[in-house]
N, C-alpha and C positions, 0 to 999 in steps of 0.2 A: 340523403340517407346513407348512400354509399360512402360519401366522404366522412360522415360521422362514424360509420362502422370501421373505416380504415384508421381514423384517429384513435378510436378506442383500442384497436388491435395494437397500434404502435405504443400506446401508453401501457398496455398490459405487458408487452415485451420489455419495455424500459423498466417497469416496476419489477418484473421477474429478474432482470439482470441486476438491478440494484439490490433486491432481497438476497439473491444468491451470493453476490459479491460481499454484502454486509456480513453474512454468516462466515464466509471464508476469511475476511479481514478480521472478524472477531477472533477466530482461531489464531491467526498469525500475530495480531497485535496484543492479544492476551498474554502470549509468551513474552513479548517485550516488557510488559508491565510486571510480570512475575520475575523476569530477569533483574529488573531494577529493585524489586522489593524482597524477594525470598530465595531465589535459586542459589545465590552465593552461600547462604546459610545452610541450605538443605542438601546441595549437591557438591559444594566445594568448601566445606567447613574447616578443613585442615590448613587453609591458606590464610595469609595476611588478608584483612578485609578488602583492601584495594585490589589485591591480586584476585581475590575471589570474585569481586565485581567485574574485573576484566574478563575472567573466565566465563562468568555467566553471560556477559555480553557477547563473548566469542561464540557461545552456543546459539545465541540469538542470530548472530551473523551467519552461522552455518546454514540456516534456512535460506538465506539469500544466495549462497553459493550454488544451491541446487536449482534455483529458479530459472536461469537461462537454459539449462539442460531440459527442464520440464517444459519450458516454452518451445524449444525446438522439437522435442518428441511429440508433445500433445498438439502443437501447432501443425506438425506434419499430418497427423490424422484429422485434425480439424479442417485442413485444406483439401483433404482427399475424401473423407467420410462425411463430414459436416460439423457445424459448430455445436448444435444442441446436444448430441450424444457425449461429446467430450466434456461439456459443462456439467452434465449429470455425474460423470465419473470423477471430475476434480472436486466437486462439492462433497460427494460421499467420502472419498479417500481422505481429504483434509480433516473432515469432522471426526473420523475414526481415529486418526493420529492424535488429535487434540484430546479426545477422551482417554486414550491410552496414556498420555502424559499425566493426566490426572490420577491414574492408577499406579504410577511408577513408585517402587520402593525408593527410599532416599539413601544417601551415602552411609548413614548410620546403620542401615539394615543390610545392604549388600556391597558396600564399599565402592571400589572403582567402577564396578558394573553399572552403577546408577547413573553417573554422568555420561558413560558410553551409550547407554540406552536412550538417554535424553537427547544426545546429539543425533543418534540414528533416527529417532522419530522426528526430530526437527528437520533433518535432511529430506525425509520422505514428504513431510508437510510442505516444505519449500518447493519440492519438485512439482507437486500437483498445483500449488498456488501459481507457479510459473506458467502453467497452461490455462489457468482460470481467467486472469484479468484481460488478456488479449481477446479471448473468445467472448467474454461477457460484454466488453465494449463493442465488439463487432455486431453482436446480435442486436444491440440497440441502434447503432449507427446505420447498419444495413437495412433495417426496417424503417428508418426515419425518412420523412419526405424531404425534398430539396429545400434548402434554406433553414432547416431546423435540426440538422445533424449535430451541431454543437449542443443544443438544448437537450435533445433526447439522449445523446451520448453521455452527457454529464450526469444523468440519472444513475448510470452505472457507478460512477465514482462517488456518488452519495454513500455507497457502501463503505467507503473508507472512514469518514467521520461517524457514520452510523455504527460501523464495526468497533470503532474506538469508544463511542458512547456505551455500547453494550459491554465491551471488555472492561473499561474503567468502572462502569456502573456495577457490573457483577463483582468486580474485585472490591469496590468500596462497600457494597452491601455485605459481602462475605466477611470483610474486615470488621464491620459493625456487629454482625450476628455472632461470629465466632470469638471475637475479643482476644483473650490471651491464648486461645487455642488455634489462632490463625495459622501458625507454623505447623501445628499438628495435623489439622484436617481442613481448616477454613480455605486455604489456597486451592485445594483440590476441587471444590464445588464449582467454580466458574468453568473449569476444564470439562467436567462431566456434563455440565449444562449444554455443551456443544451438540450432543446427540439430539436433544430436543430441537435445537435451532436448525440442525441439518434436516430434520423431518419437515419442518416448515418450509425451508428453502427448496427442498425437492418437490414438495407439493406445488409450489408456485412455478418452479422452473419447468416441470413436466407439462404444464398447461399451455406452453407456447410452441409455435411451429418453427421449423427450420428457417434460416435466413433466406428470403426470396432472392436477394442479389446473388448469394452463393449458388442457390439452386439454378438460377437462370444462367450463370456463367458455366456451371458444370454441364448443363444440357447443350449449350451452344458451342462450347470450346473444349469440354472435357476438363480433367484435372491434370495438374503438373505432377510428374512422377516423383521428383524430389524438390518440394517447394523451397526448403531452406537453401539448397544449392543454387537454385534459381535466384533467390534473393541476394545471396552473397556474390553471385556472378554479376548481376546487373545493378545492384543497389547497395553495395557494401558501404559506400560513403554515406548514404542516407541512414543506414543502420547505425553507424558510429555517431553521426550528428544527432540522431534521435536519442541515442543513449546518453549523450552529453546533456541534452535538454532535461532529461529526467534525473540525471545525477545530482544537479544542484538542488532540485526540489527534495529528493529523498534524503540527501544529507541534512537539509534544514529540518524537515518534518520529523525525522526520527531522533534528532537531537532534542527537539521540542517535546515530542510525545513520549520518549523513552529515557534518554539520558537525563533530561531535566528533572524527572521524578527521583532518580538516584542522587543527583546533585543537590536537590532541594532537601531531601531527607538526611543524607549523610554529611554534606558539607555545610549546609545552612541551618540544619536543625529543625526544619519544618515538619509538620505531621504528614503522614501518608494521605489522610483525608483531605487536607488542604490542597495538595497537589493533584490528587485524582479528581476532586470536584472542579478545580480550575480547568483541568483538561476536558472535563465533561462540557463545561460551558463553552470552551473554545471549539470543541468538536461540533457543537450545535450551530455556532455562528459560521463555522466553515461550511456546513451543509447548505445553509442559505446562500452564502457567498459563491459557492460552486455554481449554483443555478444562475445567479445574476451574471457572473463573468462569462459563463458558457453562452448564455443568450446574447450578451454583448458581442462575443466573438462571431456570432452568426451575422451580426449587423455591420461591424466595422472591420472584421478580419481577425484571424488567430494571432498574427504577429504582434500588433500593438498591445493587445491585452496580455498575452503571455510574456512579452518583453517587459511590460510594466511590472508583472509579477516577479520576474527575475531581478529587476532593479530593487524592488522592495526587499527581497531576501537579503541582498547585500547591505542595504541601508539600515535594516533592522537588526542585523546580527549583534551589534554592540548594545543598543538600547534594550534588547530582550533580556540579557543577563543583568544589566543594571537594575531593571525592574524586579527581577527575581531576588536580587541581593538586598533589596529593601526589607525583605521578609514580611512585608505588609500584605495581608490577605487580599485586600482590594487591588493593590498594584500587581500582585502575582496573577490574579484573575485577568487583569488588564493585559499583562504580558502575554498570557496564553490566547486571549481573544484576538489581539492584534496579530499574533504569529499565525494562528490558524486562518483568520479571515484574509489577511494579505496574501498568504501563500496560495489561496484559492484562485487568484488571478492566473497563476501558472498552471495549476492543477485542473481547474474546471474544464477548460477547452481541450485537455489532452486526449480524451477518447476520439473525438472527431479529428484532431490534429494527426494522431498516429495512423488512423484509418486512411487519411488523405495522402499519406506518404507511400502507400503500396497498392498494387493492383489486386483485384478481388481474388484471383486464383492462388495468390501467394500471401494474401494479407494476414491470415492468422499467424503464419510463421514469421513474417516480417515484423508485425507489431509486437508479438511476444518476445522475439529475440532482441529487438531494439530497446523496448521498454524495460525488460528484465536485466539487460546488461547495465543500464543506468541504475537500476535498483540495487544490484549487487555491489557496484562500485561506490554508490552513494549511501543508501540506507543500511546496507549490510555492514559497512565498515564504520559508519559515523559514530555510533555509541562507543565502539572500541577506541577509535582515534580520539574522541572527545575525552574519554576517561584517561587515556595516556597523556594527552596534552594538559589536562588538569594537574597531573602530577609532575609535569615538566618544569614548573617554576617552584621555587622554594616556598612561596606563600600560597600555592594552589590557586593562582589567578585564572579567571575565565577568558581573558583577552586572547590567548592563543586559539581558543575554540572559536571565538568570533571571527578571527582572521581566516580560519579554516572554512567557515561558512561563507565568508566573502569570496574566497577563491572558488567555491562551488557555484555560487550565484554568477560569477563571471563566466565560468564554463558554460552554464545554461544560456546566458545572454549571447555569447559568441556563437554557440551552436544554433540558436534560433535565427540569428542573422545569417549564418551559413546556409540554412535551409530556405529561408525566405517565407513569403506568404504561401499558405497551402489551401486557403478557403476555396479559391476558384478552380483548383485542380479537381475537387469533388471526390467524395468517397464512392461514387457510383461508377467510376471507371473500371473497366475490365482489363486494363492494360497489363 
C-alpha cells in the first residue's frame, strides 16, 4: 500500500511538472510561430521582407538572452527557499507576459513603440522561463525512486512537444477561424488563451509538495549562501560542457520548429496549414519518443542514448531540407516526424542528466545556468543565423544551414564525451 501511494505521489508530481512546463513552453513557442508567420508584417512592416523576418526572429532570440539571468536569479531562490514557490512564480509571470503580447498595438498604431514593447515583454518572458525549466525537472527527478529518474524526469520535458502541439494547434485553429482577418485579430487569440492555460497549470502545480530531497538537504546541511558562486567555483567546467550538450539540440529543434515554418511558406511557397500540421504530428511523435529514450537511458546509461541522438542530428541535417524541398505534403510530414522523433534521443534523458551533474544544495542554480546557456547560444540564435545563411548564397540554398546544424551536433557529441556517463553518479547525492 505504501509503495502504491509513493508511486502515485511521484506520478502526480511528474504530471504537475509536465503540465506547468507545457503551459510555459506554449507561451514561449507560440512566439516563435508568430515570428515566422506574422510579426514581420505587424511590427516591422517598413522593412524589406527578408530583413523584417530577421528582425522578427531577433525579437524571438531576445527571449533567450534573458534566460540565463532568469536561471541564475530564480535558481538562487530555488536553492535557498525551495523549488515549488519559484515554479508558481515563473508560471504566473510567463503567462501574463504572453497575454500582454496578445494585447499589444501594432506598428501601424503606435509606430516604433510597438516593436520596443514586444521586445520588452519577450525579455521578461524569457527571464521567467529561464527559472522554470530547471526547477520543473528537479521536482520530478528529486521525487523519483532510484532507477527511474530518467523516466519520471522525462515527463517534464513532455511539456516541450505538448507546448508546441498547443501553440501550433492554437495558431492553426485561429488561422482557420479568422481567415482573411488573421492579421487583424486572429493572431491575438492564441496569446490571450494563455491566461486560461495558466489557471489550469497553477491548479495542478499547487497540488504538489516541496521536493523531499531538497527538504532533507536543507535540514541536514542548510543552504548555500550564494549557490551560483559555488557552482562556478567548483563546477565551471561541468557548466560549460552541459551548455554544449544543449547547444546542438536547441540549434536543431528551433530550426525545425520555427525557421522551417518561415522557410516553407516564404521560400518554398507552401501553406501555413501544411507546415503547422506537420509540426503537430512531429511534436506528437516526439512526446512518445521522449518517454522511450528516457526509459532506455535508465537501463543502458545516459551517454549511449544521448550520444546516439547527437549523431542523428548531424546525419539528418541535410536530408531534412531535401525532404522539405520536395514540397510534397507527405514528405514534409515525414521530415518533421523524423526530426522530432530522432532528436528525442538527446532530449528525453536531459532532465535526469542535468540533475546528475550537480549536488542537491546548488542543483537548481547549476542546472538552470548550464541548460539555459546552451539554449541561448543554440536556440536563441539559430533562426536568425539560419535566415542569414539562407541569404548568403545567390540561389538561397539550404546547404549552409545544414552545415551549421552539423557543427552544433558535433559540439553536443564532444561535450557528452567530455562529461562521460552520469547515470551512476545519481541525482540523490547531496554533494
